[in-house]
N, C-alpha and C positions, 0 to 999 in steps of 0.2 A: 816141378819146381817152374817159375814163371821166367820167360825171358825177356830180354829188353823191351822186343816187340810189344810183348804183353804189357809191360810196364808203361810204355809210351800210351798205349789206347786206356789204359786205366787213367794215366796223368790226363789225357784230352778229356777224359769223361768228368774227371774232377773240375777240371777248368771250367767246362761246359756248365757245371752245377756249381758255379761260383766260390770254389775252394782253390783257386789257383795261388793265390797269397800265403796260404798256409805254410809253415816250414816241413821241410822234406829231405830226406837223403836217399838217394839210389845207392844201393848196396849190391856189388857184384863179387860173389863169392871167390871167383879166382883171382881179383885183383885184390881183396881182401888177404886171401890166404898168401900171395906174393908179398904185402906189406909185412904180415907178420912174421914171415921167414926172413925177411931182411932186417926187420927189427932196429931201425934207424931210431925208434925213441927209447932204446933200452929196456923194454918193459921186462919184468921178472915175474909177472903173476898172469893167472889166466882163471878166468871165471864160465863155469859152464852151468846152464840150467837144465835140470833133470827131476824126475819124479822121487818120492822118498826111497822107494827100493833100490833104485839105480844110484842115489847117493850112497846108501848105506854099503852097497856092494864095492863102489869105485874105492870108498874109505878103507873097507876091509882088504882089499887088495893092495892099496898103498901101504897100510900097515904091515901086511905080508912081506912085502918087498922090503920095505925100510927093516924090518925084524931080522929078514934072512940076509940083508946087506950090513950086519953086524951094528944095528940101529944107526946107520949112517945115510941119511936122505941124499947128501952128495953125492954118493956112490949108487944109491939105489934109483934115481931118476934117469941116469945115463943107461943103466942096464935095462931098466923098463924100455926105452927108447930103442936100444938094440933090439930086444925081444920083439917089439912091435915091428921095426924094420925088417926082422927076418921073416915074417910070414907074406906068403906070396901073393899077389894082387888077385890071383884067381881064388884063393881060399877065401879071401875076405869078401869077394863078390859071391862066391856061392852060400857063403854064411849070410849075407845080406839077402840074398833072394829067398832063403830058405825062411829067415825071419818075417820077409815081407810077405809070403805066401801064408805063414802062419797067421798073421795080422788080417789079411784078406779073408780069410776063411772063417774068423770070429766075428 
């Protein structure tokens, strides 16, 4: 992922090439994550962009949790979050590294 310094270099290049007046927004993932956690706007929806297969798998699991929670989404979502929170950071990192290695070898 790019750093702020990388973004600055890119912004300078854009300015040098006559694109300094174009609309732009700097996105800092850690700050955006903080903002979402605070949720001052009171949002209750989230949107993710994924490929077709991941979309299908996500909704299969969502429906599974809702079904197992007596068809009660208000019960299913907090339980899903509890399960996600129970997974150790090391496990997540190991799984991500394994997936990354698979992608790099293909």
